[in-house]
C-alpha positions, 0 to 999 in steps of 0.5 A: 391667810385668815379664815375669811380669805380662805372661804373667798379664795375657795368661792372664787376658784370654784367659780373659775372651775365651774366656768371651765367645766361648763365650757364657757371659758378657758384659762382665767385669772381672778382676784379680789383686793383690798388696796394693794393687798390681795384677799384672794387671787386664783389662776386656773388652767383649762387644759384645752388643747392650744390653751395657755396657763396664765402667768404674771406675763400674760397679755390680754387684749382689754378691749372696752376696759380701755374706755375708763383709762381714756376717761381718766386721761380726759379728766386730767386735762379737764383739771388743767382747764384744757376744755369745758364739758359743754365745749362743742367738739367741733371747736377742736376737731372741725370734722364734727361741724354740720353733723347729720341725723337720721330721721325716724322714717327710714325712707327720708334723707338725713337732716342737719342735726339741730344740737352740737355734739358736745364733749360730755356727749362723748364722755357719756355715750350720748353722742349717737356714734354707735358700733358699726361694721358687722353689727350695724353696717354702713359705718366705719369698721375698727379693722379698716386700716385708717392712718391714725385718729385723725383719719378715723375721726374724718370718717366718723364725722360723716355718719348720720347719728341715730338721734340728736346729740345728747338725747339718748344713750347708745354704746359706741365709739366715743372714746376712740374720738376722745383719744383724738381730743387728748392728742389735740388738747395735749399736743402729744400722741395719745399713747405718749400722753397715756404713758406720761400721765397715767402708765408711768405713774402707776407702773403700768409698763406692759399696757400699750396699743402694740405688741412686740414679737416677744409680747406676742408669745405671751398673748393669751389665745382666744377661746372662741365660740360661734354661738352661745345663748342663754337658754337650754342646758342649765348649769346651776353651779354658776347660776346661769343657763347656756346653750353652746354649739360645741362643734364651733368651740375651740382655741385659736390665735386667728381672731385678734381683729386689731393688728397691735402693730409696733409703732401704730398711730391708730390708738383706739381709746375705747378698744385698743389696749392690751394689758396684763392682770398686774398692770390693770389692778394698779389702775383698779387700785387708783380708782379704789383710792379716789384717783390717788396715786403714789400719795398724790391725786392723779385726778382731782376728787371733783373729776373722780366724782364726776366720772362716777355720776350716773347720766343715763339712769338704770330706769331709762336705758331704752332697749335694755333689761333693767338690771339696776345699773346706770351709766356714768362716764364709761362706768356702770354704777349699781343704783338698785342692788335689788335688781342686781341680786348678787349681794353687791352693794349700791354704788359699786362701779366698773366695766368690762371688755369684749373678750370677757375681762371684767372689773368692779370697784366697791369703796364702801367695803374698800375692795375691788375684783378683777377677772381676766380671761379671753373668750367670746362671745361677750357675756355680763353674766361672768362679771355678775356671777364672779361678784356673786361668788365674791359677796356670797363668801364675804357675807 
């Protein structure tokens, strides 16, 4: 191992240890790769009661890291001419005709939206379909036992949108709707399409929407904290301040939220996949290589560039602190590295998942990073400080 690699490994591992010692995460697995070659890879056990050591067979719910996979599925179909970006969704799913929008006056009734919902709006989180359930109330909850994606879309289309489609950004359930579009456009069940077109070519044999009894023996338990906020108890080792309610912290298997039942047809393209570290890094490697897989383009260079094209610039992200990241097709893209402050170069892209799985791709340095743990609540700081540990060591 080279000296630079040793320095990188030590930096990554020190960060993992700091997360455990600060009671931010339990066990974790982190790696930095150049193509298929690891520059540094480190697994650390928390030794917490009920936690598990992470192995190559450990299964993680990847939640929103499902989203880029669904976007790649859509780009495969786009390359085949199956749809146009400006096609109205109602052309394929009639439920999305005659949508309602919420007026600014909360005392007024919803009105008929003037704009059609277009496929490009779903690809870029500009549809208005936000997350509901406990956070917003009134709309579909992912835990509701919908029969399949068609049933889910039927319920979604009844929700009044917070703005005219295409006029603003709100993070939400777009990719779950896109999963149904994939089914309609391809004639295959969503998972069957993913398996045929993405998972099998990449060798992602453990990435799926369900788990067998044996799979569940390898499921990483959740390190759950019912309250955690930036504030007191500064921990300078990881560059962030946390305040944690230690009385409500612990390892649990009671909060999967999604069922992962065998044979399920409720295959949420934005939230529903489980995967392993080795499986997901193959997806990251494909992205590093601009859509190349096994010497062939899984998606065209044109589609790959579209996926990375910022549609919601960092400077106009309403209601968000400007950290220099704009949003593309379910990727964050660093537009202003001075606002990020980690040493990461402009142009990196990636995404994260609700239980704190994180990845980013850096084509300028020909590397990608992947961090997997299982803890809530979610925080972007883990992604940010992991990158700081990597680029600090690479300088």
